[in-house]
Backbone as CSV, one residue per row, in Angstrom:
resi,resn,N_x,N_y,N_z,CA_x,CA_y,CA_z,C_x,C_y,C_z
1,MET,-21.486,-22.396,-19.367,-20.679,-22.715,-18.233,-19.069,-22.207,-18.544
2,ASN,-18.843,-22.144,-19.689,-17.630,-21.581,-20.055,-17.356,-20.155,-19.060
3,ASP,-18.425,-19.402,-19.301,-17.862,-17.806,-18.843,-18.499,-17.791,-17.048
4,MET,-18.743,-19.233,-16.855,-18.096,-19.314,-15.122,-17.231,-19.437,-14.819
5,GLY,-16.587,-20.436,-15.495,-15.340,-21.213,-15.199,-13.616,-19.391,-15.201
6,GLY,-14.196,-18.958,-16.753,-13.370,-17.584,-16.675,-13.886,-16.781,-15.827
7,ALA,-14.737,-16.299,-14.927,-15.396,-15.812,-13.582,-14.590,-16.259,-12.530
8,LEU,-14.769,-17.747,-11.965,-13.895,-18.366,-11.006,-12.636,-17.788,-11.128
9,GLU,-11.913,-18.537,-12.108,-9.949,-17.979,-12.881,-9.972,-16.888,-12.598
10,GLN,-10.553,-15.813,-12.832,-10.827,-14.650,-12.860,-10.071,-14.017,-10.973
11,SER,-11.498,-15.003,-10.227,-11.655,-14.366,-8.874,-10.393,-14.992,-7.924
12,ALA,-9.676,-16.159,-9.004,-8.940,-17.163,-7.998,-7.352,-15.541,-8.881
13,THR,-7.930,-14.788,-9.280,-6.239,-15.064,-9.350,-6.445,-13.319,-8.781
14,GLY,-7.862,-12.741,-8.795,-7.883,-10.677,-8.565,-7.373,-11.883,-6.935
15,MET,-7.751,-12.920,-6.251,-7.238,-12.907,-4.755,-5.744,-12.936,-4.400
16,ALA,-5.544,-14.136,-5.894,-4.143,-14.394,-5.280,-2.984,-12.909,-5.676
17,ILE,-3.492,-12.148,-6.635,-2.988,-10.989,-6.249,-3.652,-9.849,-5.142
18,GLY,-4.757,-10.383,-4.607,-4.431,-9.135,-3.141,-3.662,-9.684,-2.070
19,ALA,-3.549,-11.066,-1.979,-2.501,-12.154,-1.091,-1.419,-11.157,-1.484
20,LYS,-0.951,-11.319,-2.414,0.707,-11.204,-3.105,0.992,-9.257,-2.625
21,ILE,-0.112,-8.455,-2.292,0.254,-7.201,-2.173,-0.071,-6.792,-0.428
22,GLY,-1.160,-7.320,0.137,-1.211,-7.350,1.394,-0.089,-8.323,2.053
23,SER,0.650,-8.749,1.285,2.002,-9.821,2.118,3.486,-9.188,2.015
24,LEU,3.130,-7.900,0.710,3.900,-7.271,0.707,3.807,-6.026,1.745
25,ALA,2.624,-5.447,2.084,2.329,-4.516,2.987,2.789,-4.736,4.210
26,PHE,3.388,-6.312,4.315,3.027,-6.649,5.723,4.708,-7.036,5.595
27,VAL,5.210,-6.386,4.723,7.067,-7.429,4.753,7.484,-5.854,4.809
28,GLY,6.575,-4.768,4.149,7.256,-3.119,4.497,7.108,-2.899,5.877
29,ALA,5.879,-3.114,6.853,5.717,-2.642,7.604,7.493,-3.785,9.165
30,LEU,7.021,-5.150,8.449,7.279,-5.465,9.783,9.337,-5.046,9.516
31,ALA,9.315,-4.419,7.889,11.309,-3.824,7.866,11.432,-2.709,8.490
32,ALA,10.253,-2.048,8.389,10.272,-1.222,9.469,10.641,-1.296,10.960
33,LEU,10.149,-2.172,11.477,9.420,-2.431,12.871,11.288,-2.638,13.581
34,ILE,11.829,-3.875,12.292,13.416,-4.019,12.375,14.376,-3.185,12.745
35,ALA,13.880,-2.020,11.231,14.826,-0.707,11.863,14.754,0.251,12.821
36,MET,13.624,0.599,12.853,14.026,1.220,13.525,13.878,0.451,15.242
37,ALA,13.488,-0.976,15.050,14.445,-0.722,17.128,16.140,-0.982,16.514
38,LEU,16.274,-1.156,15.155,18.212,-0.727,15.438,18.138,0.314,15.949
39,THR,18.227,1.402,14.878,18.343,2.663,15.000,16.925,3.207,15.395
40,PRO,16.391,4.056,16.873,15.309,4.850,17.112,15.246,6.316,16.436
41,PRO,14.856,6.272,15.542,14.821,8.419,15.040,13.787,9.351,16.437
42,LYS,14.716,10.274,16.345,15.076,11.129,17.271,13.670,12.367,17.113
43,SER,13.349,12.580,16.290,11.851,13.236,16.325,10.638,12.101,15.905
44,ARG,9.631,13.198,15.649,8.400,12.348,14.861,8.778,12.501,13.549
45,THR,9.321,14.077,13.179,9.495,13.929,11.271,9.914,12.768,11.092
46,GLU,11.761,12.669,11.724,12.662,11.506,11.142,11.660,10.242,11.275
47,LEU,10.584,9.785,12.227,10.190,8.867,11.801,9.188,8.315,11.140
48,MET,7.994,9.298,10.544,7.720,9.579,9.168,8.050,9.327,8.173
49,GLY,9.671,10.227,8.473,10.357,9.510,6.583,10.782,8.611,6.778
50,MET,10.793,7.608,7.951,11.724,6.932,7.600,10.622,5.569,7.927
51,ILE,9.567,5.203,7.910,8.729,4.649,7.728,8.674,4.965,6.313
52,ALA,8.402,5.791,5.672,7.732,5.970,4.866,9.355,5.582,3.093
53,ALA,10.639,5.526,3.917,11.047,5.055,3.494,11.401,3.910,2.951
54,SER,11.669,3.074,4.381,11.472,1.946,3.961,10.215,1.115,3.298
55,PHE,9.187,1.226,4.081,7.663,0.999,3.219,7.374,1.682,1.758
56,GLY,7.617,2.171,1.685,8.325,2.268,-0.169,9.022,1.717,-1.024
57,SER,9.835,1.326,-0.094,11.564,1.033,-0.685,10.153,-1.180,-0.932
58,ALA,10.290,-1.461,0.042,9.763,-2.683,0.393,8.784,-2.769,-1.308
59,MET,7.658,-1.783,-1.629,6.481,-2.217,-2.015,7.080,-1.754,-3.421
60,PHE,8.013,-1.021,-3.699,8.490,-0.721,-5.386,9.851,-0.941,-5.753
61,ILE,10.981,-0.544,-5.009,12.346,-1.156,-4.791,12.007,-2.229,-4.732
62,GLY,11.201,-3.089,-4.349,12.203,-4.963,-4.337,11.440,-5.753,-5.115
63,PRO,9.822,-5.273,-5.655,9.541,-6.111,-7.176,10.429,-5.685,-8.050
64,LEU,10.785,-3.932,-7.574,11.649,-4.166,-9.883,13.293,-4.770,-9.340
65,ALA,13.329,-4.463,-8.378,14.946,-5.977,-8.025,14.616,-7.258,-8.033
66,ILE,13.182,-7.360,-8.128,13.243,-8.613,-8.968,13.248,-9.546,-10.159
67,GLU,12.287,-8.489,-10.457,11.835,-8.345,-12.195,13.668,-7.928,-12.996
68,TYR,14.543,-7.144,-12.252,15.559,-7.131,-13.606,16.512,-8.092,-12.976
69,TYR,16.646,-8.795,-12.347,17.154,-9.991,-12.063,16.949,-11.177,-12.267
70,GLY,15.632,-11.117,-12.664,14.924,-12.535,-13.569,15.025,-13.393,-12.156
71,LEU,14.404,-12.543,-10.764,14.445,-14.015,-9.250,12.549,-14.384,-9.824
72,SER,11.867,-13.619,-10.697,10.548,-14.261,-9.976,10.307,-15.472,-10.521
73,HIS,11.437,-16.277,-11.016,11.403,-18.126,-10.477,11.098,-18.395,-8.974
74,LEU,12.305,-17.877,-8.247,12.071,-17.833,-6.479,11.028,-17.927,-6.195
75,SER,10.293,-18.721,-5.106,9.001,-18.865,-3.688,8.297,-18.122,-3.406
76,PHE,7.672,-17.748,-3.048,6.916,-15.723,-2.799,7.299,-15.010,-1.676
77,GLN,7.668,-16.799,-0.747,8.886,-16.111,0.560,9.730,-15.923,0.105
78,SER,10.143,-16.607,-1.173,12.409,-15.681,-1.007,11.988,-13.857,-1.040
79,GLN,10.611,-13.869,-2.490,10.888,-12.620,-3.181,10.511,-11.868,-2.034
80,LEU,9.640,-12.176,-0.707,9.433,-11.341,0.267,10.815,-11.152,0.963
81,GLY,11.545,-11.505,1.569,12.990,-11.209,1.896,13.405,-10.900,1.151
82,ILE,13.871,-10.846,-0.350,13.741,-9.099,-1.708,13.257,-8.545,-1.083
83,CYS,12.503,-8.083,-0.744,12.313,-6.727,-0.253,12.284,-6.600,0.520
84,PHE,12.161,-7.241,1.703,12.594,-6.935,3.406,14.322,-6.733,3.090
85,MET,14.895,-6.558,2.607,16.234,-6.567,1.765,16.527,-5.269,1.628
86,VAL,15.189,-4.689,0.672,15.865,-3.950,-0.072,15.218,-2.257,1.250
87,ALA,14.500,-2.937,1.908,13.399,-1.700,2.650,14.728,-1.647,3.867
88,ALA,15.415,-1.889,4.491,16.220,-2.289,5.738,17.041,-0.933,5.319
89,PRO,17.644,-0.671,3.776,18.732,-0.114,4.717,17.648,1.024,3.219
90,ALA,16.773,1.476,3.903,16.235,3.100,3.293,16.190,3.492,4.505
91,TRP,15.581,2.413,5.103,15.765,2.950,6.943,16.553,3.860,6.844
92,LEU,17.743,2.947,6.934,18.848,3.644,7.166,19.325,4.462,7.151
93,GLY,19.316,4.433,5.173,19.614,5.777,4.640,18.860,7.057,4.647
94,TRP,17.260,7.195,4.847,16.870,8.518,5.590,17.444,8.945,7.125
95,CYS,18.304,7.666,7.654,18.262,8.451,9.304,19.749,9.312,8.791
96,VAL,20.338,8.286,7.888,21.479,9.226,7.923,21.138,10.871,7.439
97,VAL,20.530,10.809,6.151,20.126,12.388,5.293,19.238,12.756,6.831
98,ALA,18.764,11.994,7.288,17.313,13.099,8.293,18.243,13.426,9.438
99,ARG,20.124,13.182,9.833,20.051,13.918,10.845,21.590,14.461,10.413
100,GLN,21.558,14.543,9.499,22.822,15.175,8.725,21.765,16.129,8.209
101,PHE,20.812,16.944,7.463,19.798,18.080,7.493,19.890,18.364,9.154
102,ASP,19.765,17.346,10.609,20.152,17.780,11.247,20.847,18.998,11.770
103,ARG,21.834,18.442,11.950,23.040,18.915,11.846,23.217,20.503,11.684
104,TRP,23.335,20.250,10.095,22.767,21.348,9.605,22.732,22.914,9.409
105,ARG,20.499,22.218,9.791,20.295,22.736,10.719,20.758,24.084,12.244
106,LYS,21.192,22.871,12.529,21.406,23.916,14.092,22.528,24.375,14.129
107,ALA,23.622,24.235,12.918,24.988,24.898,12.944,24.494,26.753,12.850
108,LYS,25.882,27.197,14.019,25.650,28.286,14.358,25.821,28.890,13.177
109,ASN,26.623,28.573,12.097,27.136,29.291,10.599,26.283,28.383,9.448
110,PRO,25.566,27.785,8.834,25.482,26.256,8.449,25.852,26.195,7.187
111,GLU,25.980,27.986,6.221,27.036,27.647,4.978,28.360,27.751,5.024
112,HIS,29.059,27.724,6.214,29.988,27.060,6.125,30.626,25.775,7.161
113,THR,29.071,25.677,7.493,29.181,23.650,7.955,29.229,22.903,7.225
114,ILE,28.145,24.048,5.853,27.555,23.384,4.949,29.043,22.836,3.843
115,ARG,29.756,24.139,3.571,30.733,23.621,3.087,31.851,23.313,3.396
116,GLU,32.522,23.262,4.316,33.449,22.114,5.373,33.022,20.772,5.518
117,ASP,31.680,20.476,5.544,31.268,19.062,4.849,31.345,18.530,3.330
118,LEU,31.551,19.488,2.875,31.045,19.157,1.212,32.991,18.956,0.279
119,LYS,33.908,19.929,1.408,35.130,19.650,1.333,35.835,18.657,1.631
120,ARG,34.677,17.398,2.685,35.646,16.204,3.720,35.658,14.972,2.173
């Protein structure tokens, strides 16, 4: 009987962990979609990089921030909101980086353009 109770408890814990991971994945996808509406990408490569940056940030940086700042006592919805807030800047940051690299790549004299940008 005791083994049966332990098995049920483990199964409930596994389901809770699965639901949490699924919810984090949903928040990452939602963050990517909202950020995409705000700053649409110029190319398919930029799109894939932006999606990867925001999704990865929501899945990994968000939970790290929650643990680091001791916010695990907050409700699950609040934690998902924190993950979302971490994902949106990742999308915008990737947008800036990708467009700067594209600018340097398209320059007639990339070395001079990069040097001038670094002097500013």
